N, C-alpha and C positions, 0 to 999 in steps of 0.2 A: 323814440323807435322811429327809424324809416319808412316812410308808405309810399312816397312819390320820387321819382326823378325829373329832373330837369337837364338837360343835354343842349348846349349852345356851339352850333356851328358859326365859326366867324368868318365874315366873306367881306373881300376888298373889292370895290369897283370904282376904278378910275375915271375921273370929271372928263366929259369930251371936250371941255373949254379950257384943260390944262395940262399940261406937257407929263408925261408918265415919271412918277416919281421909282427911287431907286427902293430896292428893299430894305435898308436900312430903315427909311421912312416908313415903309408898309409895316415893319416890326414894331416901329412906335407907335402908329396907329393903332396896331392890333394890342397892343400892352394897355394902352388906354382903354380901350373896353372890355378889356379882361379885368382889368382894375374895376372898371365901373360896375360889372355882371358881382365881381368878389364882394364890392363894398354891399349893394342892394340885397345880393342874398342871405348875406349875414344881418342884415337888417330885418329880413322875413323868417330867422331862426334857420337858415339854411346852412348846410355843410357840405364842404368839399368832398366829393365822391371818387373822381378820378379825371385825369387831366391829360391829355396828350395835344401834339401840334395841331392849332384849328380847332379844338374839340375841348369842352369841359362839361363836367358832369355835376351837377349838386345835387343833395337829397333833400327831402322835405318831410315832415311830418303830417303837414294837410296840405290837401289840394289847395285849399284858398289861399294859403303862404306860396303856394309854388306859381299859382298862376296871377296872383297881385303882383308877386317879385318879375316876374317875365314882362309884365307889361310896363312896370315902372321903367325897366331894361329898356325898352323898345323906344318909349318916350323920349329917356334922356337921352339916348343914341341918338334917335332923330334931332333933337335939339344941339347934341354936339356936331352933328354932322352939318346942320345949317349956320352953325357958328364958324366952322372951320371952312371957308369957300376954296381954300387953297389947297388941303389935303384931300387925298381920295374918300370916295365915302366909305364907311367902313361901319357894316351892320351884324346884326347876329341873327340865325335862323335856329328857333326854340322848338324844341319837341317835350313833350312834357306825358311820363305816364305812369301809369301805378304798376306797385312792386307785385300786386296783386293780380293774376290773370284772371278778369271778368269770366273768363268759360271756363275755365277749370277750379276755380275757388283756390287754388294754389300760390303759395308766394314763390315766385320765379326770378330768383336774382338776376342769373346770368342771361336770361332771357330779356328782361327788363331794360338792362345796360344796352344790349344790342338794339330792343326796338326803340330806346329814346333818341339814340344816335342816329338809327334810321328814318326817325319822325322829324328828327332836325334837319337831315339832310334831305329830305325831300319837302319841306318848307321852304318856301322862298326868301330870299333876303330879306330881313326884317318882317317874318311872318311869325305866327304863334298858333303851333299846333298842339290839341290835345288828343290824348290817344282815346278809345272808346271807353277804357276804366277809367281813365282819370276824368272824362266827362259825366261818366255814370255816380262819380264820387261827388259830385258837387252837390252840396246841400240845396242849393236854390241856384240852376243854372241859369234862369231869368233876369239876376243881380249881373250876370257877365251878357257883354256883347258877343255871343258864340252862336255858330251855326253849323252844319253839317256843311265840308267842301269838296270832298273827294274820298274814293277808294281808291288802297295801296295794296300790293300785292310784292310781299315779302320772300323771299326764298326759307322752306322750313313751316312755315304758315300753312296750316290747311283750309285758309278762309281766308277772304279778302279782310282787309282793315280799315274801319271807318275812322277818318280824322276830321276832327272838329276845330276851324279855326276861330281865334279871339281877334276882336277888335276892340280896339280902345279909341277910335274916331267914329262918332255916327255917322259920319257922311261917308265912309268907307263901304257901308253895306245896307244892301236895301233890307229895311225891317222885315218887308212881307216873307223874305226867304229863311229868318231865322228858325222857323220851324220847321224846314224841310224834313221829310221823312228819311232818316237814313239808310231804310229798306228798301226805299224805290230805287231803280237804275236810271243814272243820266246818262244818255249817249254819250254826251259832250265830256263825262268826266273818264272813268275809268268802268266799264259795265264788267267787271271781272266774274261776279257772281254769276252771270248770265253764260260764261264760258263751259261750264259744263253742261248745260244745257245743250248750246249749241255744239258741243264735242259729240254727246250721243246721239243729236239730230243727225250729225256729218255720218258717223257711223252706221246708223241704220239706213242711211241714204243710200252709203256705198255699198253696204250688204243687200239692197234690193235691186242696184244695178248690177252687180256683178251673178246674182239669182236670175236676173232678167237674160242676161248675157248666156247663161248655160243652158238653162231649162227652156228658155223661148217664152213670149208674151202668151201665146195659147195655152200650153201647159200651167201655166202660172195663174192665168185667168180660171181655168177648169177646178183649178187645187182652191181660188178664192171661192168661186160661187159653191164649191162643195162645202167649205167650210162654215159658210154663211146659210146654207140649207140643214147642216147638221142638227 
């Protein structure tokens, strides 16, 4: 039974020192990466779930299989790009999600498909994102070099989505940041959870301004003193 979905978004980046290639060359490079994804996913018991132009989704029974397959794909894709210096760089941005919504406890297949694609598109070229549900399903998160990286806002969701990035090269991440609190707001990322508080404060401030212009500050001050002394 499938419990996790991995979405792969294929991205081709021209090399600055090589003349741009034609579409047929891009397609050939894309096919190589798709074959690589297919081979490795099958090695980790993944099953093709959905496929469209530039995007492919595989399903996995266990989060460990999905994460290991994704890391293996990124490692081999890096090696392939390093080997073929004359070809454009072809990378996959990957999003892994759980079919069980961690907030409702319900199995939501359609939402999970959309969320997996959304996470893959939100990740940068060559990056691997886990959703909060996928991350919480890890039996031992310490075995992965993984940390909370950003908050995402998706249309239709009533809360910010935490994204956890997985690294396979220890030099790419500061170990001291691996246990960053996902509930903390990082102003340099996307402080979406504070948006509601800011909106409420703005509405109250606007209401106070309108009230001040309507009745005047003296009447408002008299009312305030009466409330305090009541």
